C-alpha positions in Angstrom: 19.6 44.2 -21.3 19.8 41.6 -18.4 18.1 42.6 -15.1 20.2 42.1 -12.0 18.9 39.3 -9.7 17.0 40.5 -6.7 18.8 40.2 -3.3 17.5 37.3 -1.2 17.9 37.0 2.5 19.4 33.5 3.2 20.2 33.8 6.9 19.3 36.2 9.7 20.0 35.5 13.4 20.9 37.1 16.7 23.6 35.7 18.9 22.4 33.0 21.3 22.8 33.8 25.0 22.6 30.3 26.6 24.3 28.3 23.8 27.1 30.8 23.5 28.0 31.0 27.2 26.1 28.4 29.2 28.0 28.8 32.4 27.7 32.6 32.4 24.0 32.2 31.6 23.4 29.9 34.6 25.4 32.2 36.9 23.4 35.2 35.8 20.1 33.4 36.3 21.2 32.5 39.8 22.3 36.0 40.6 19.0 37.3 39.2 17.1 35.4 41.9 18.7 37.7 44.5 18.4 40.8 42.2 22.1 41.4 41.6 22.2 39.8 38.2 19.0 41.4 36.8 20.9 44.4 35.5 23.7 42.3 34.0 21.3 39.9 32.5 19.2 42.7 31.0 22.3 44.4 29.5 23.5 41.1 28.0 20.0 40.3 26.6 19.7 43.8 25.0 23.2 43.4 23.4 22.2 40.0 22.0 18.8 41.2 20.7 20.4 44.4 19.3 22.9 42.4 17.2 21.8 40.8 14.0 23.9 38.9 11.4 22.2 38.8 8.0 23.6 36.9 5.0 22.0 37.7 1.6 22.7 36.5 -1.9 24.9 39.7 -2.3 26.4 40.6 1.1 26.8 39.9 4.7 25.6 42.6 7.2 26.2 43.0 10.9 23.8 45.4 12.7 24.5 46.4 16.3 22.5 48.6 18.6 19.0 49.3 19.7 19.0 53.0 20.6 22.1 53.8 18.5 22.9 51.8 15.4 26.1 50.5 13.7 26.0 48.6 10.4 29.0 46.9 8.8 28.6 45.3 5.4 30.9 43.2 3.3 29.9 42.4 -0.3 30.4 38.7 -1.1 32.5 39.6 -4.2 35.0 41.4 -1.9 35.3 38.7 0.7 38.9 37.7 1.2 38.7 35.5 4.4 35.9 33.8 6.4 36.9 32.7 9.9 34.9 30.2 12.0 35.9 29.5 15.6 34.1 27.3 18.1 35.0 26.4 21.6 34.2 22.9 23.0 30.9 24.1 24.5 30.0 26.1 21.4 30.4 23.0 19.2 28.2 21.0 21.5 25.5 23.7 21.4 25.8 24.5 17.7 27.0 28.1 17.8 30.3 29.8 17.0 32.2 32.9 16.1 32.3 34.2 12.6 34.9 36.7 11.3 34.8 38.1 7.8 37.4 40.3 6.1 37.4 41.9 2.6 40.1 42.6 0.1 39.8 46.3 1.0 40.7 46.0 4.7 43.6 44.5 6.5 41.6 43.5 9.6 38.4 41.5 10.3 35.4 43.8 9.5 32.6 41.6 10.8 33.2 39.7 14.0 30.4 38.2 16.0 30.2 35.4 18.5 27.3 33.1 19.5 25.8 32.8 16.0 23.7 29.6 15.5 24.8 27.2 12.8 28.1 28.9 11.9 29.0 26.2 9.4 25.9 27.1 7.4 26.9 30.8 7.5 30.4 30.0 6.2 29.0 27.7 3.5 26.5 30.4 2.3 29.2 33.1 2.1 31.6 30.8 0.3 28.9 29.7 -2.2 27.9 33.3 -3.1 31.4 34.8 -3.2 32.3 32.3 -5.9 29.5 33.5 -8.2 
């Protein structure tokens, strides 16, 4: 009897703060100098650090939250659509928005912006969903 292949992590990243929204990042830094932006900056930083996109050889997983937790998974064999969107600045800085939907849902299940190297993410998902 053939053993199933072990799941391998191929990609794991948090959204980028500066590269995803450079203008907002600079404004927050300037506001932080006078204390106003510190709270906004801290909340934004926690949201980015609390969000992780993981692509394995079997599935794609989006984990959100630090104190609370939300996990959405889509198995590669069930992927119906992979969307990649990049604004002008996102293309320059090498980040983008990834959306993934499966055959079992009518809407996008995984949707995350600011992911580094989104072309690689899409390529990995496409490669492993064809297996």
